C-alpha positions as CSV (number, residue, x, y, z in Angstrom):
1,M,0.0,0.0,0.0
2,L,1.2,3.5,-0.8
3,Q,2.3,5.5,2.1
4,Y,2.0,9.3,2.5
5,T,3.8,12.0,4.4
6,V,2.1,15.3,5.2
7,Y,3.8,18.4,6.4
8,A,1.2,20.5,8.1
9,D,0.8,23.3,10.7
10,L,-1.7,23.3,13.6
11,N,-2.0,27.1,13.0
12,C,-3.1,26.8,9.4
13,P,-6.8,26.5,8.4
14,F,-5.8,24.8,5.1
15,C,-4.0,22.1,7.1
16,Y,-7.0,21.8,9.4
17,A,-9.4,21.4,6.4
18,L,-7.1,18.7,5.0
19,H,-7.0,16.9,8.3
20,E,-10.8,17.0,8.6
21,Q,-11.2,15.6,5.1
22,L,-8.7,12.8,5.6
23,H,-10.5,12.0,8.9
24,E,-13.8,12.0,7.1
25,F,-12.5,9.6,4.4
26,G,-10.8,7.3,6.9
27,L,-7.3,8.0,5.4
28,L,-5.4,9.3,8.4
29,P,-4.0,5.9,9.4
30,Q,-2.1,5.9,6.0
31,V,-0.5,9.2,6.8
32,D,2.7,10.2,8.6
33,W,1.5,13.6,9.7
34,R,4.6,15.8,10.4
35,L,3.8,19.0,12.3
36,V,5.8,22.0,11.3
37,E,5.5,25.7,12.0
38,H,4.7,27.9,9.0
39,A,5.7,31.0,11.0
40,P,7.8,29.9,14.1
41,D,7.8,33.5,15.4
42,I,4.0,33.7,15.4
43,A,3.9,34.7,19.0
44,I,5.8,37.9,18.3
45,Y,3.5,39.3,15.6
46,N,0.2,37.4,15.9
47,K,-1.6,40.5,17.3
48,T,-0.8,42.8,14.4
49,A,-3.6,44.1,12.1
50,E,-1.8,42.5,9.1
51,N,-1.7,39.1,10.7
52,Q,-5.3,39.3,11.8
53,A,-6.3,40.4,8.2
54,E,-4.3,37.4,6.8
55,L,-5.9,35.0,9.2
56,A,-9.4,36.2,8.3
57,S,-8.7,36.0,4.6
58,D,-7.4,32.4,5.0
59,V,-10.5,31.3,6.8
60,F,-12.6,33.0,4.1
61,V,-10.8,31.0,1.4
62,V,-11.1,27.7,3.2
63,R,-14.9,28.3,3.7
64,S,-15.4,29.1,0.0
65,R,-13.3,26.1,-1.2
66,V,-14.7,23.4,1.1
67,P,-17.9,24.8,2.7
68,H,-18.8,21.4,4.0
69,I,-16.0,21.7,6.6
70,D,-16.9,23.7,9.7
71,V,-14.3,26.4,10.4
72,A,-14.6,29.5,12.6
73,L,-12.3,32.6,12.7
74,P,-10.2,32.5,15.9
75,Q,-9.1,35.7,17.5
76,R,-5.5,34.9,16.6
77,R,-3.2,32.0,15.7
78,S,-1.6,30.3,18.6
79,D,2.0,29.5,19.5
80,S,1.7,25.8,18.5
81,H,5.3,24.7,19.6
82,F,4.3,23.0,22.9
83,A,1.1,21.5,21.4
84,N,3.3,19.9,18.6
85,L,5.6,18.4,21.1
86,C,2.7,16.9,23.0
87,V,1.4,15.2,19.9
88,I,4.9,13.8,19.2
89,Q,5.2,12.6,22.7
90,A,1.8,10.9,22.6
91,A,2.6,9.1,19.3
92,E,5.5,7.3,21.0
93,H,3.1,5.7,23.5
94,D,-0.1,5.3,21.4
95,L,-0.3,6.3,17.8
96,E,-4.1,6.1,17.6
97,K,-4.6,8.4,20.6
98,S,-2.0,10.8,19.2
99,I,-4.1,11.1,16.0
100,K,-7.1,11.8,18.2
101,L,-5.2,14.4,20.2
102,R,-4.1,16.2,17.0
103,H,-7.7,16.1,15.8
104,L,-8.9,17.7,19.1
105,L,-6.2,20.4,19.0
106,Y,-7.2,21.4,15.4
107,R,-10.8,21.6,16.4
108,A,-10.1,23.5,19.6
109,L,-8.4,26.3,17.5
110,W,-10.5,26.2,14.3
111,I,-14.0,25.5,15.6
112,D,-14.0,26.6,19.3
113,G,-11.5,29.5,18.7
114,L,-9.4,28.5,21.8
115,D,-5.7,29.2,22.2
116,I,-3.9,25.9,21.9
117,A,-0.8,27.5,23.6
118,D,-2.8,27.6,26.8
119,V,-2.0,24.7,29.1
120,P,-5.6,24.2,30.3
121,V,-6.7,23.8,26.6
122,I,-4.0,21.2,26.0
123,Y,-4.9,19.5,29.2
124,D,-8.5,19.1,28.2
125,C,-7.5,17.8,24.8
126,L,-5.2,15.2,26.4
127,I,-7.9,14.0,28.7
128,A,-10.5,13.8,25.9
129,A,-8.0,11.7,23.8
130,G,-7.6,9.3,26.7
131,L,-4.0,10.3,27.3
132,P,-2.2,11.1,30.6
133,A,-2.6,14.8,31.6
134,E,1.0,15.1,32.6
135,V,3.4,15.4,29.7
136,T,7.2,15.3,30.0
137,I,9.0,16.7,26.9
138,E,12.5,15.5,26.3
139,E,15.3,16.4,23.9
140,A,14.3,13.5,21.5
141,Q,10.9,15.2,20.8
142,E,12.5,18.6,20.3
143,N,15.0,17.0,17.9
144,L,12.3,15.2,15.9
145,L,10.2,18.4,15.6
146,A,13.3,20.3,14.4
147,Q,14.1,17.5,11.9
148,W,10.5,17.8,10.4
149,Q,10.8,21.5,10.2
150,K,14.1,21.3,8.3
151,S,12.8,18.6,5.9
152,W,9.9,20.9,5.0
153,E,12.0,24.0,4.7
154,D,14.6,22.2,2.5
155,G,12.0,20.4,0.4
156,N,10.9,21.6,-3.1
157,F,7.6,22.8,-1.7
158,N,8.1,26.6,-2.0
159,L,7.2,26.7,1.7
160,R,3.6,25.8,0.8
161,I,1.2,24.5,3.5
162,P,-0.1,21.8,3.5
163,V,2.1,19.3,1.6
164,I,1.3,15.7,0.8
165,C,4.1,13.4,-0.5
166,S,3.4,9.9,-1.6
167,S,5.9,7.0,-1.6
168,D,5.8,6.8,-5.4
169,G,7.1,10.4,-5.8
170,R,3.9,12.4,-6.3
171,T,3.4,15.7,-4.5
172,S,0.3,17.7,-3.7
173,L,0.8,21.4,-2.6
174,G,-1.9,23.4,-1.0
175,L,-5.5,22.3,-0.3
176,P,-6.9,19.9,-2.9
177,S,-10.6,19.5,-3.5
178,P,-12.2,16.5,-2.0
179,D,-12.4,14.7,-5.4
180,D,-8.7,15.5,-6.1
181,L,-7.7,14.4,-2.6
182,K,-9.4,11.0,-3.1
183,A,-7.8,10.7,-6.6
184,F,-4.4,11.4,-5.1
185,F,-4.8,8.7,-2.5
186,K,-5.8,6.3,-5.3
187,G,-2.4,6.9,-7.0
188,E,-3.4,9.6,-9.5
189,E,-1.6,12.8,-10.4
190,I,-3.6,15.9,-9.5
191,S,-3.4,19.6,-10.2
192,T,-1.4,21.3,-7.5
193,L,-1.5,24.9,-6.1
194,E,-5.1,25.5,-7.1
195,I,-8.3,23.7,-6.2
196,R,-10.2,22.4,-9.2
197,G,-13.7,22.2,-7.8
198,E,-15.8,22.8,-4.8
199,V,-18.2,20.5,-2.9
200,K,-21.1,22.8,-1.8
201,T,-23.1,20.8,0.6
202,K,-24.4,24.0,2.3
203,P,-25.0,27.5,1.1
204,L,-22.0,29.8,1.2
205,Q,-22.2,32.3,4.1
206,Q,-22.6,36.0,3.6
207,T,-19.5,38.0,4.2
208,I,-18.9,40.9,6.6
209,A,-15.9,43.2,6.3
210,I,-14.9,44.8,9.5
211,Y,-12.4,47.7,9.5
212,C,-11.0,48.7,12.8
213,D,-8.3,51.4,13.2
214,H,-7.5,50.6,16.8
215,N,-6.9,47.5,18.9
216,I,-9.3,44.9,17.5
217,E,-9.6,43.1,20.9
218,N,-11.9,45.9,21.9
219,I,-14.6,44.7,19.5
220,W,-13.6,41.0,19.5
221,P,-16.6,39.9,21.5
222,L,-18.9,41.1,18.7
223,I,-16.7,39.4,16.0
224,A,-16.8,36.2,18.0
225,S,-20.6,36.3,18.1
226,L,-20.7,36.6,14.3
227,R,-18.0,34.3,13.1
228,N,-20.0,31.1,13.0
229,D,-22.8,32.6,10.9
230,Y,-20.8,34.8,8.6
231,N,-17.5,35.0,6.8
232,I,-15.4,37.7,8.5
233,L,-12.8,39.7,6.7
234,L,-10.5,42.1,8.6
235,P,-8.6,44.4,6.3
236,S,-5.5,45.8,8.0
237,N,-5.4,49.2,6.2
238,L,-7.6,51.4,3.9
239,S,-5.8,50.3,0.7
240,E,-6.5,46.7,1.5
241,L,-10.1,47.5,2.4
242,K,-10.8,49.2,-0.9
243,Q,-9.3,46.2,-2.8
244,L,-11.4,43.9,-0.7
245,L,-14.7,45.8,-1.4
246,H,-14.2,45.4,-5.2
247,K,-12.8,41.9,-5.1
248,D,-14.8,40.0,-2.5
249,H,-18.1,42.1,-2.5
250,P,-19.0,41.8,1.2
251,A,-22.6,42.0,2.1
252,L,-21.9,44.5,4.9
253,L,-19.1,46.9,5.9
254,M,-18.7,47.6,9.6
255,L,-16.4,50.5,10.7
256,S,-14.9,51.0,14.2
257,T,-12.8,54.0,15.2
258,E,-11.8,55.8,18.3
259,N,-10.2,59.0,17.1
260,Q,-10.4,59.1,13.3
261,W,-14.1,59.9,12.9
262,D,-13.7,62.3,10.0
263,S,-11.8,59.7,8.0
264,M,-14.4,57.0,8.7
265,F,-17.3,59.3,7.8
266,S,-15.5,60.2,4.5
267,L,-14.9,56.5,3.8
268,C,-18.6,55.8,4.5
269,R,-19.6,58.6,2.1
270,D,-17.3,57.2,-0.6
271,V,-18.8,53.7,-0.3
272,T,-22.5,54.7,-0.1
273,S,-22.2,57.2,-2.9
274,N,-20.8,54.5,-5.2
275,Q,-23.8,52.2,-5.0
276,D,-23.7,51.4,-8.7
277,E,-20.4,49.6,-8.3
278,L,-20.4,48.5,-4.7
279,S,-23.9,48.5,-3.2
280,I,-22.6,47.7,0.3
281,P,-24.4,49.0,3.4
282,V,-22.2,50.5,6.1
283,A,-22.7,50.2,9.9
284,F,-20.6,51.9,12.6
285,I,-19.6,50.2,15.9
286,N,-19.0,52.4,18.9
287,Q,-18.2,51.6,22.5
288,E,-20.8,53.9,24.1
289,N,-23.8,55.9,23.3
290,D,-22.9,59.1,21.3
291,D,-25.9,60.9,19.7
292,Q,-23.7,63.4,17.9
293,R,-21.5,60.7,16.3
294,E,-24.6,58.7,15.4
295,L,-26.2,61.6,13.6
296,E,-23.0,62.3,11.7
297,A,-22.8,58.7,10.7
298,Y,-26.4,58.7,9.3
299,N,-25.7,62.0,7.4
300,A,-22.6,60.2,5.9
301,G,-24.9,57.4,4.5
302,A,-24.6,54.8,7.3
303,S,-27.3,52.2,7.6
304,D,-26.9,51.6,11.3
305,F,-24.9,52.8,14.4
306,M,-24.4,50.1,17.0
307,Y,-23.2,50.3,20.6
308,L,-21.2,47.6,22.2
309,T,-23.0,48.2,25.5
310,R,-26.1,46.6,24.0
311,P,-26.7,42.9,24.5
312,A,-25.0,40.7,21.9
313,A,-28.4,39.2,20.9
314,V,-29.6,42.7,20.0
315,L,-26.6,43.5,17.9
316,Q,-26.8,40.2,16.1
317,S,-30.5,40.8,15.3
318,R,-29.7,44.3,13.9
319,I,-26.9,42.8,11.7
320,Q,-29.2,40.0,10.6
321,I,-31.8,42.7,9.5
322,L,-29.1,44.5,7.5
323,M,-28.0,41.3,5.8
324,Q,-31.6,40.4,4.9
325,M,-32.1,43.9,3.5
326,K,-29.0,43.4,1.4
327,Q,-30.2,40.1,0.1
328,S,-33.5,41.7,-0.9
329,Q,-31.7,44.6,-2.6
330,D,-29.5,42.2,-4.5
331,K,-32.5,40.2,-5.8
332,L,-34.1,43.4,-7.0
333,A,-30.9,44.5,-8.6
334,R,-30.5,41.1,-10.3
335,S,-34.0,41.2,-11.7
336,A,-33.2,44.7,-13.2
337,R,-30.0,43.5,-14.9
338,I,-31.0,40.0,-16.1
339,D,-32.6,39.3,-19.5
340,G,-35.9,37.5,-18.7
341,L,-35.7,35.2,-21.7
342,T,-32.0,34.1,-21.7
343,Q,-31.1,34.6,-18.0
344,V,-27.8,36.4,-18.9
345,N,-27.1,40.1,-18.4
346,N,-29.3,42.5,-20.4
347,R,-28.5,45.4,-22.6
348,R,-28.9,47.9,-19.7
349,E,-26.3,46.0,-17.7
350,F,-24.0,45.8,-20.7
351,D,-24.1,49.6,-21.0
352,R,-23.3,50.0,-17.3
353,S,-20.6,47.3,-17.3
354,I,-18.7,48.5,-20.3
355,D,-18.4,52.0,-18.8
356,A,-17.3,50.6,-15.4
357,E,-14.8,48.2,-17.0
358,W,-13.5,51.0,-19.3
359,R,-12.7,53.1,-16.3
360,R,-11.1,50.2,-14.5
361,A,-8.9,49.4,-17.5
362,Q,-7.9,53.1,-17.7
363,R,-6.8,53.0,-14.1
364,S,-4.9,49.7,-14.5
365,K,-3.6,50.6,-18.0
366,R,-4.7,47.1,-19.1
367,N,-6.5,45.9,-22.3
368,L,-10.2,45.5,-22.6
369,V,-11.5,42.9,-25.1
370,L,-15.0,42.7,-26.4
371,L,-16.7,39.8,-28.3
372,M,-20.0,40.2,-30.2
373,L,-21.9,37.2,-31.4
374,D,-24.8,37.0,-33.8
375,V,-26.9,33.9,-34.5
376,D,-26.7,33.1,-38.2
377,H,-29.9,33.1,-40.3
378,F,-32.0,33.6,-37.2
379,K,-34.9,35.4,-39.0
380,S,-35.4,32.5,-41.3
381,F,-35.2,30.2,-38.2
382,N,-38.1,32.1,-36.6
383,D,-40.0,32.1,-39.9
384,Q,-39.6,28.3,-40.4
385,Y,-40.0,27.0,-36.8
386,G,-41.9,29.8,-35.0
387,H,-41.1,32.3,-32.3
388,L,-41.4,29.8,-29.4
389,A,-38.7,27.6,-31.0
390,G,-36.7,30.8,-31.6
391,D,-36.9,31.7,-28.0
392,G,-35.8,28.2,-27.0
393,C,-32.9,28.5,-29.4
394,L,-31.7,31.8,-27.9
395,R,-32.0,30.4,-24.3
396,T,-29.9,27.3,-25.3
397,I,-27.2,29.4,-27.0
398,A,-27.0,31.9,-24.1
399,Q,-26.4,29.1,-21.7
400,A,-23.8,27.5,-24.0
401,I,-21.9,30.9,-24.1
402,K,-22.2,31.2,-20.3
403,K,-20.8,27.7,-19.7
404,T,-17.9,28.4,-22.0
405,V,-17.0,31.8,-20.5
406,K,-15.6,30.6,-17.2
407,R,-13.3,33.4,-15.8
408,A,-15.0,35.1,-12.9
409,E,-14.2,38.6,-14.3
410,D,-15.7,37.8,-17.7
411,S,-19.4,38.5,-18.3
412,V,-22.1,37.6,-20.9
413,Y,-24.9,39.8,-22.1
414,R,-27.8,39.7,-24.5
415,Y,-27.0,42.8,-26.6
416,G,-30.3,42.7,-28.5
417,G,-32.5,40.3,-30.5
418,E,-30.2,37.4,-31.5
419,E,-27.0,39.3,-30.7
420,F,-24.8,38.6,-27.6
421,A,-21.7,40.3,-26.2
422,V,-18.9,39.1,-23.9
423,I,-16.7,41.6,-22.0
424,L,-13.2,40.2,-21.2
425,P,-11.3,42.6,-18.9
426,E,-7.5,42.3,-18.9
427,S,-7.4,39.7,-21.7
428,T,-5.5,39.5,-25.0
429,L,-6.6,39.1,-28.6
430,E,-5.0,35.7,-28.7
431,G,-6.7,34.5,-25.6
432,A,-10.0,36.0,-26.7
433,K,-9.8,34.2,-30.1
434,I,-9.2,30.8,-28.4
435,L,-12.3,31.5,-26.2
436,A,-14.4,32.7,-29.2
437,E,-13.5,29.5,-31.2
438,K,-14.6,27.4,-28.2
439,V,-17.9,29.3,-28.0
440,R,-18.5,28.9,-31.8
441,A,-17.6,25.2,-31.7
442,N,-19.8,24.5,-28.6
443,I,-22.8,26.2,-30.2
444,E,-22.2,24.2,-33.5
445,A,-22.0,21.0,-31.4
446,L,-25.5,21.7,-30.1
447,Q,-26.7,20.5,-33.5
448,I,-29.9,22.7,-33.4
449,K,-31.6,21.8,-36.6
450,H,-32.0,24.7,-39.2
451,L,-32.7,23.5,-42.7
452,N,-32.4,27.0,-44.2
453,A,-29.0,27.6,-42.7
454,G,-26.7,26.7,-45.6
455,D,-24.7,23.5,-46.0
456,K,-24.6,22.4,-42.3
457,K,-28.4,22.7,-41.8
458,I,-27.8,23.6,-38.1
459,V,-27.7,26.8,-36.1
460,T,-24.3,28.6,-36.0
461,V,-23.0,31.9,-34.8
462,S,-20.6,34.5,-36.2
463,I,-18.2,36.3,-33.8
464,G,-16.3,39.6,-34.0
465,I,-13.5,40.5,-31.6
466,A,-11.8,43.8,-30.9
467,S,-9.4,45.0,-28.2
468,C,-8.1,48.3,-27.0
469,K,-6.3,50.0,-24.2
470,P,-8.7,52.6,-22.9
471,S,-7.5,56.2,-22.9
472,E,-8.9,59.7,-22.9
473,D,-8.7,59.8,-26.7
474,I,-11.3,57.1,-27.2
475,C,-14.5,55.9,-25.6
476,P,-16.4,52.6,-25.1
477,N,-18.4,53.2,-28.2
478,D,-15.2,53.1,-30.3
479,L,-14.5,49.6,-29.0
480,I,-18.1,48.6,-29.7
481,E,-17.9,49.9,-33.3
482,Q,-14.6,48.1,-33.9
483,T,-16.1,44.8,-32.6
484,D,-19.3,45.3,-34.7
485,R,-17.1,45.8,-37.8
486,A,-15.4,42.5,-37.1
487,L,-18.7,40.8,-36.7
488,Y,-20.0,42.2,-39.9
489,K,-16.9,40.9,-41.7
490,A,-17.5,37.5,-40.2
491,K,-21.0,37.5,-41.7
492,E,-19.7,38.8,-45.0
493,L,-17.1,36.0,-45.3
494,G,-19.6,33.3,-44.9
495,R,-20.7,33.1,-41.3
496,N,-19.9,30.5,-38.6
497,R,-16.5,32.0,-38.0
498,V,-14.4,34.2,-35.7
499,I,-12.9,37.5,-37.0
500,L,-10.5,39.8,-35.2
501,N,-10.4,43.5,-35.8
502,T,-6.7,44.1,-35.9
């Protein structure tokens, strides 16, 4: 039987998620689980805003990748050195109980939010694992831990956590998907570094971004009351916050300050005045009742102003109301931007998106690529088969386009009638052509019968592509016109083809 070595950190939520999955699949007995420390000096800097932001981001990623694994945001990572030594010492006496101890330590940190550097926490885990409560650490255990650390640091792993090495030479870096993990333990090669799929056995949780410009321990009781029900993100500075708002689209932004009220009110105004792009409600958190600050917050566009002196249940209820309002607003916004027939974005949303992506491309000085697709001979299809069949044809084609266009930043639109558009931010003409050819081929492969459509007797599409680097000298309409000319040329040259406007 193949044997496996895992290098993993008790302080890492990705390692915890891997351990949970191997436990669920009954694979832990096949594993030599070697505990290492991703950041041995964690005790020095684990209270910094940057480290807390990184921790919250890691938990957020784990939850989105493997949502069937329960994981809660702890207040901070622990100094895991002594806990590691306890697991090593336990393994010398009873391997099965040492595995249980490791399992309990992971859960103490990543579910209960306890500090596994605390002796009482380790004591409770030892007792629960059926091990003696008194632990004597000797030089042999210290040497073994140091040996594991050196093997991981010297290995060709790019200091990735976690790492799985098989006895036949295969390596998995990072957190595999459940399917990839099972495949790896069956002897298959899998993709490393990136997860290939997600198992969504429960709905993804809504996300709350909390920006605190002072010691976060002052508001930690509130965060602790929310962390099981919501994803929590803790940006460490304003620049990181602004990136997070555009990238992760939290459902709520909560702001806490002690002395920088003017800056926080200004930030609130920026967010709430930009609802077309962000649409994020803002709530303030304050230690005590302050009518003047509360009034200023509402004048800046805040949706709520909360006092930490109120009972936790009251604060949770108010946050829940804000989240429900956000969900309702999102549903209304979605109905306004989705084409009722094809269930892709409508023309109104295209006009809004092309302007927004144009401005974003101007700021980043990156290319913006546009595809326009037209269903060939669609009028004759409607004439021959009827409008109900025509509607069904458009729905099928729209979903085929949507399934082919997979990048999260790319978006599909019904531009009008039988014409569709795809916006590809930060892409290249070469990449866009490959994608367009896939779209064209996938629609052709649908084999939708159309006897008046030329030699093939099936429904096909023609596609035009154009690219530009937005500047003040041109506007989005210039890009649309270039793409339209390429589409017209594709029609002129015989249809069912892709043409670039170069």
